[in-house]
C-alpha positions as CSV (number, residue, x, y, z in Angstrom):
1,X,206.4,137.2,143.0
2,X,207.7,139.7,140.5
3,X,209.8,142.6,141.6
4,X,207.9,145.0,143.8
5,X,210.7,147.4,144.7
6,X,209.0,150.1,142.4
7,X,206.3,150.4,145.0
8,X,208.7,152.4,147.2
9,X,208.8,155.1,144.6
10,X,207.3,158.5,145.6
11,X,204.5,158.1,142.9
12,X,202.6,155.9,145.4
13,X,200.9,156.4,148.7
14,X,200.7,153.8,151.4
15,X,197.3,152.7,150.4
16,X,198.5,152.0,146.9
17,X,201.3,149.7,148.3
18,X,198.8,147.8,150.5
19,X,196.5,147.6,147.5
20,X,199.1,146.2,145.2
21,X,200.3,143.5,147.6
22,X,196.7,142.4,148.4
23,X,195.9,142.3,144.7
24,X,199.0,140.2,143.9
25,X,198.1,137.6,146.5
26,X,194.5,137.5,145.3
27,X,195.5,137.1,141.6
28,X,197.9,134.2,142.4
29,X,195.1,132.4,144.3
30,X,192.1,133.1,142.0
31,X,193.4,134.0,138.5
32,X,196.7,132.1,138.0
33,X,195.1,128.6,138.4
34,X,192.3,129.3,135.9
35,X,192.4,126.9,132.9
36,X,191.8,128.4,129.4
37,X,189.1,126.8,127.3
38,X,188.3,127.2,123.7
39,X,185.3,129.3,124.7
40,X,186.6,132.8,125.2
41,X,183.2,134.3,126.0
42,X,182.7,131.8,128.8
43,X,186.2,132.4,130.1
44,X,185.6,136.2,130.2
45,X,182.3,135.6,132.1
46,X,184.1,133.5,134.7
47,X,186.9,136.1,135.1
48,X,184.4,139.0,135.4
49,X,182.5,137.1,138.1
50,X,185.8,136.5,140.0
51,X,186.9,140.2,139.7
52,X,183.5,141.3,140.9
53,X,183.5,139.0,143.8
54,X,187.0,140.1,144.8
55,X,185.9,143.8,144.7
56,X,188.4,144.8,142.1
57,X,185.9,146.2,139.6
58,X,185.1,149.0,142.1
59,X,188.2,150.7,140.8
60,X,186.4,151.3,137.5
61,X,183.8,153.7,138.9
62,X,183.7,156.6,141.4
63,X,182.8,156.0,145.0
64,X,179.4,157.7,144.7
65,X,178.3,154.8,142.3
66,X,179.9,151.9,144.2
67,X,183.6,152.6,143.5
68,X,186.7,152.4,145.6
69,X,187.9,156.0,145.3
70,X,186.2,159.4,145.0
71,X,187.2,159.6,141.4
72,X,189.0,157.2,139.0
73,X,192.5,156.6,140.6
74,X,194.8,156.0,137.6
75,X,197.6,154.6,139.7
76,X,195.2,151.9,141.0
77,X,194.0,151.1,137.5
78,X,197.6,150.8,136.4
79,X,198.6,148.6,139.3
80,X,195.6,146.3,138.6
81,X,196.4,146.0,134.9
82,X,200.1,145.4,135.5
83,X,199.4,142.7,138.0
84,X,196.7,141.0,135.9
85,X,198.8,141.3,132.7
86,X,201.6,139.5,134.5
87,X,199.4,136.5,135.1
88,X,196.6,136.5,132.4
89,X,196.2,138.7,129.3
90,X,192.5,137.8,129.2
91,X,192.0,138.8,132.8
92,X,193.6,142.1,132.1
93,X,191.3,142.5,129.0
94,X,188.2,141.8,131.1
95,X,189.1,144.3,133.7
96,X,190.3,147.0,131.3
97,X,187.1,146.9,129.3
98,X,184.9,147.5,132.3
99,X,186.8,150.8,132.9
100,X,187.3,151.9,129.3
101,X,183.8,150.9,128.3
102,X,182.2,153.0,131.0
103,X,184.8,155.7,131.2
104,X,182.9,158.2,129.0
105,X,179.9,157.9,131.4
106,X,182.2,158.5,134.4
107,X,183.8,161.5,132.8
108,X,180.8,163.3,131.2
109,X,177.6,161.4,131.8
110,X,174.5,162.8,133.4
111,X,173.7,161.8,137.0
112,X,170.9,159.6,135.5
113,X,173.3,157.8,133.2
114,X,175.8,157.3,136.0
115,X,173.1,155.8,138.3
116,X,171.7,153.6,135.5
117,X,175.1,152.0,134.5
118,X,178.0,152.6,136.8
119,X,176.8,150.5,139.8
120,X,176.3,147.5,137.5
121,X,179.8,148.0,136.0
122,X,181.3,147.9,139.5
123,X,179.3,144.7,140.5
124,X,179.9,143.0,137.2
125,X,176.2,142.8,136.4
126,X,176.7,144.7,133.1
127,X,179.5,144.2,130.6
128,X,180.8,147.5,129.0
129,X,182.2,148.4,125.6
130,X,183.9,151.4,124.0
131,X,182.7,151.7,120.4
132,X,184.9,154.2,118.5
133,X,186.7,152.5,115.6
134,X,185.1,152.2,112.1
135,X,186.4,150.7,108.9
136,X,187.7,154.1,107.7
137,X,188.4,155.8,111.1
138,X,190.6,154.0,113.5
139,X,193.3,156.4,114.6
140,X,191.6,159.2,112.6
141,X,188.7,159.7,115.0
142,X,187.6,162.9,113.3
143,X,186.7,160.8,110.2
144,X,183.8,158.9,112.0
145,X,180.9,158.3,109.6
146,X,178.3,156.6,111.8
147,X,175.4,159.2,111.8
148,X,173.0,160.1,114.5
149,X,170.2,162.4,113.3
150,X,168.3,164.5,115.9
151,X,164.7,163.5,115.7
152,X,163.4,165.6,118.6
153,X,163.1,163.1,121.5
154,X,165.6,160.6,120.1
155,X,168.5,160.1,117.7
156,X,168.2,157.9,114.6
157,X,171.5,156.1,114.2
158,X,172.9,154.4,111.1
159,X,176.4,153.0,110.4
160,X,178.9,150.5,111.8
161,X,181.8,150.0,114.1
162,X,184.5,147.4,113.9
163,X,187.3,145.8,116.0
164,X,185.1,146.6,119.1
165,X,186.4,144.8,122.2
166,X,183.5,143.0,124.0
167,X,181.6,143.3,120.7
168,X,179.0,140.6,120.9
169,X,179.0,140.1,124.7
170,X,178.6,143.7,126.0
171,X,175.4,144.8,127.7
172,X,175.9,148.4,126.6
173,X,178.2,150.4,124.4
174,X,179.5,154.0,124.7
175,X,179.1,154.8,121.0
176,X,180.7,157.7,119.2
177,X,178.7,159.1,116.3
178,X,178.5,162.1,113.9
179,X,175.7,164.5,114.9
180,X,177.0,167.2,112.6
181,X,177.2,170.4,114.8
182,X,180.4,171.3,112.9
183,X,182.8,169.7,110.4
184,X,185.3,167.1,111.5
185,X,186.0,166.4,115.2
186,X,183.7,169.1,116.4
187,X,180.7,167.4,114.9
188,X,180.9,164.2,117.1
189,X,178.8,163.1,120.0
190,X,178.7,160.2,122.4
191,X,175.6,158.0,123.2
192,X,175.0,155.0,125.5
193,X,173.4,152.2,123.5
194,X,172.0,149.0,125.1
195,X,172.7,145.8,123.2
196,X,169.0,144.9,123.0
197,X,168.1,148.2,121.2
198,X,166.1,147.5,118.0
199,X,168.3,148.1,115.0
200,X,171.5,147.1,116.8
201,X,173.2,144.0,115.4
202,X,176.4,142.1,116.0
203,X,177.3,141.5,112.3
204,X,180.5,139.6,112.8
205,X,182.8,138.1,115.5
206,X,186.4,138.7,114.7
207,X,189.2,136.2,115.6
208,X,192.6,137.6,116.4
209,X,196.0,136.0,117.3
210,X,195.4,136.5,121.1
211,X,191.8,135.5,121.5
212,X,189.4,137.9,123.1
213,X,185.8,139.0,122.3
214,X,186.0,141.3,119.3
215,X,183.2,142.2,116.9
216,X,181.8,144.3,114.1
217,X,178.5,145.9,115.0
218,X,176.0,147.7,112.8
219,X,173.1,150.1,113.4
220,X,170.1,150.3,111.1
221,X,167.5,153.1,111.9
222,X,168.4,152.5,115.6
223,X,166.5,154.9,117.9
224,X,168.5,156.1,120.9
225,X,166.7,158.2,123.5
226,X,168.0,161.8,124.0
227,X,168.6,161.1,127.6
228,X,171.3,158.6,126.5
229,X,173.5,161.5,125.2
230,X,176.8,161.6,127.1
231,X,177.7,165.2,127.9
232,X,176.6,167.7,125.2
233,X,176.1,167.3,121.5
234,X,179.4,168.0,119.7
235,X,181.5,167.0,122.7
236,X,182.2,163.5,121.5
237,X,185.8,164.0,120.4
238,X,186.7,165.8,123.7
239,X,185.0,163.0,125.7
240,X,186.8,160.2,123.7
241,X,190.2,161.9,124.1
242,X,189.5,162.5,127.8
243,X,188.7,158.8,128.3
244,X,191.9,157.8,126.4
245,X,194.0,160.3,128.6
246,X,193.1,158.0,131.5
247,X,193.3,154.6,130.0
248,X,196.3,155.0,127.6
249,X,198.6,154.9,130.7
250,X,196.9,151.6,131.8
251,X,197.6,150.0,128.4
252,X,201.3,150.7,129.1
253,X,200.8,149.1,132.5
254,X,199.4,145.9,131.0
255,X,202.4,145.8,128.7
256,X,204.6,146.2,131.7
257,X,203.0,143.2,133.3
258,X,203.6,141.2,130.2
259,X,207.2,142.3,130.1
260,X,207.8,141.5,133.8
261,X,206.4,138.0,133.2
262,X,208.6,137.5,130.2
263,X,211.8,138.5,132.1
264,X,210.9,136.2,134.9
265,X,210.4,133.3,132.4
266,X,213.7,134.2,130.7
267,X,215.7,134.3,134.0
268,X,214.2,130.9,135.0
269,X,215.2,129.4,131.7
270,X,218.7,130.9,131.7
271,X,219.3,129.7,135.3
272,X,217.8,126.3,134.7
273,X,219.5,125.2,131.4
274,X,223.2,124.4,130.8
275,X,225.0,125.2,127.6
276,X,228.5,124.2,126.8
277,X,229.1,122.9,130.3
278,X,227.8,126.0,132.2
279,X,224.5,127.6,133.1
280,X,223.1,129.7,130.2
281,X,222.9,132.6,132.7
282,X,226.7,132.7,132.7
283,X,226.9,133.6,129.0
284,X,227.7,137.2,128.4
285,X,225.2,137.5,125.5
286,X,222.4,136.2,127.7
287,X,223.4,138.6,130.4
288,X,223.2,141.4,127.9
289,X,219.6,140.4,127.0
290,X,218.7,140.4,130.7
291,X,220.3,143.8,131.2
292,X,218.3,145.3,128.3
293,X,215.1,143.8,129.7
294,X,215.7,145.2,133.1
295,X,216.4,148.7,131.8
296,X,213.3,148.7,129.5
297,X,211.1,147.5,132.3
298,X,212.2,150.1,134.8
299,X,212.0,152.9,132.1
300,X,208.5,151.8,131.2
301,X,207.4,151.8,134.9
302,X,208.8,155.3,135.5
303,X,206.9,156.7,132.5
304,X,203.6,154.9,133.3
305,X,203.5,155.9,137.0
306,X,204.6,159.4,136.2
307,X,201.6,159.8,133.9
308,X,199.3,158.2,136.4
309,X,200.6,160.3,139.3
310,X,200.3,163.5,137.3
311,X,196.7,162.7,136.4
312,X,195.7,161.7,140.0
313,X,197.6,164.5,141.9
314,X,197.9,167.4,139.5
315,X,194.4,166.8,138.0
316,X,195.5,168.0,134.6
317,X,195.3,166.7,131.1
318,X,198.1,164.2,130.5
319,X,197.9,163.7,126.8
320,X,201.7,163.9,126.3
321,X,202.6,161.9,129.4
322,X,200.1,159.2,128.7
323,X,201.1,158.9,125.0
324,X,204.8,158.6,126.1
325,X,203.9,155.9,128.6
326,X,201.9,153.9,126.1
327,X,204.4,154.3,123.3
328,X,207.4,153.4,125.2
329,X,206.0,150.6,127.4
330,X,204.3,148.7,124.5
331,X,207.3,149.0,122.2
332,X,209.6,148.0,125.0
333,X,207.5,145.0,126.0
334,X,207.6,143.7,122.5
335,X,211.4,143.8,122.6
336,X,211.5,142.2,126.1
337,X,209.2,139.4,125.1
338,X,211.1,138.8,121.8
339,X,214.3,138.5,123.8
340,X,212.7,136.1,126.2
341,X,211.6,133.9,123.2
342,X,215.1,134.0,122.0
343,X,216.4,132.7,125.3
344,X,213.9,130.0,125.3
345,X,215.0,128.9,121.8
346,X,212.8,126.3,120.0
347,X,210.6,125.9,123.0
348,X,209.8,129.7,122.9
349,X,207.9,129.3,119.7
350,X,206.0,126.3,120.8
351,X,202.2,126.8,121.1
352,X,201.1,127.2,124.7
353,X,204.5,128.1,126.2
354,X,204.2,131.2,128.3
355,X,206.6,133.3,126.2
356,X,204.8,132.3,123.0
357,X,201.5,133.4,124.5
358,X,203.0,136.7,125.5
359,X,204.4,137.1,122.0
360,X,200.9,137.0,120.6
361,X,199.3,139.0,123.3
362,X,201.6,142.0,123.2
363,X,201.2,142.8,119.5
364,X,197.7,144.3,119.6
365,X,198.7,146.7,122.5
366,X,200.9,148.6,120.0
367,X,197.8,149.3,117.9
368,X,194.7,149.8,120.0
369,X,193.9,153.0,121.8
370,X,196.1,154.8,119.4
371,X,198.9,153.0,117.4
372,X,202.5,153.7,118.2
373,X,202.9,155.8,115.1
374,X,200.0,158.0,116.2
375,X,201.4,158.3,119.7
376,X,204.6,159.8,118.1
377,X,202.4,162.4,116.4
378,X,200.6,163.2,119.7
379,X,203.9,163.6,121.5
380,X,205.5,165.7,118.8
381,X,202.6,168.1,118.5
382,X,202.3,168.5,122.3
383,X,206.0,169.1,122.6
384,X,206.0,171.6,119.7
385,X,203.0,173.4,121.2
386,X,204.7,173.6,124.6
């Protein structure tokens, strides 16, 4: 079991500590033994079914709609992603997308939308997706071009999205579009779109270095009923940023899980291999690597659970805190994993070795839900404004 001493920190309540220990035991029994096939869609379906059966998806929705807590508990979301990330990057992805993909509905959806979608998210009956990125608007959300024209009782949607996680396997998408109430960010809205809607097409499946379902989707004269509008017209940017306020901290938590696993692997290697007649762990340079890993991991955890605690307890926007947590934890995890690969030497770059898998998995987390460079801009602007 990885280090659990952080659970004694004052960010957590007793129910979080019990939750984390029960989750760790369940993950070791049900997720750790899973073999990975070459069919990533099938692997995701299997993991989703296990998470649903274990009751862990209930953390993705409020209690009124089948959830574990009255509202989304960010500390629980982070604990789940850290624990899953330590064992399986794909399992972390499957869980994360159920929360992120339905988060806009939880935050701003009508009671009707919540009743129609959230219980099925919690039970695993519906796969969710968050459709924000376009070819010309990744970090620049205000540049979204996909249009939704108000036709009275429905919107007529045309455009495309790319690099959409769960693209191709999701049952519904929280789709961000331009409705044109005002220029730039103020003219965006959010819609729920079912995957079987006429005019919706999965145009391409995209392969990446750490395989997971990813796709480019297009919309051609797609009719979306007005009742599928999330919140009010023109609120799309605010809804997307509110969703990311919650889930950016959890990206940091997944990175933390990756980093903890990498340090465990590095320590096992250093203790188990002899160099120049002594254990590798006795070498000062190796000890320096381990020390750097330990500091980066604890610093990441402090930033992540500060942001999560602030959101849960103070009920305020945590744009700055969440950006700090994501930026530091993802960048630190990249360094920790790189150091683990170095300690493993030639084996560390061998396909299928745990540290090699982690090396591929961590890279995308420094990009999605706001690249590290963008997080620096967010932090700077918030700090200057304060």
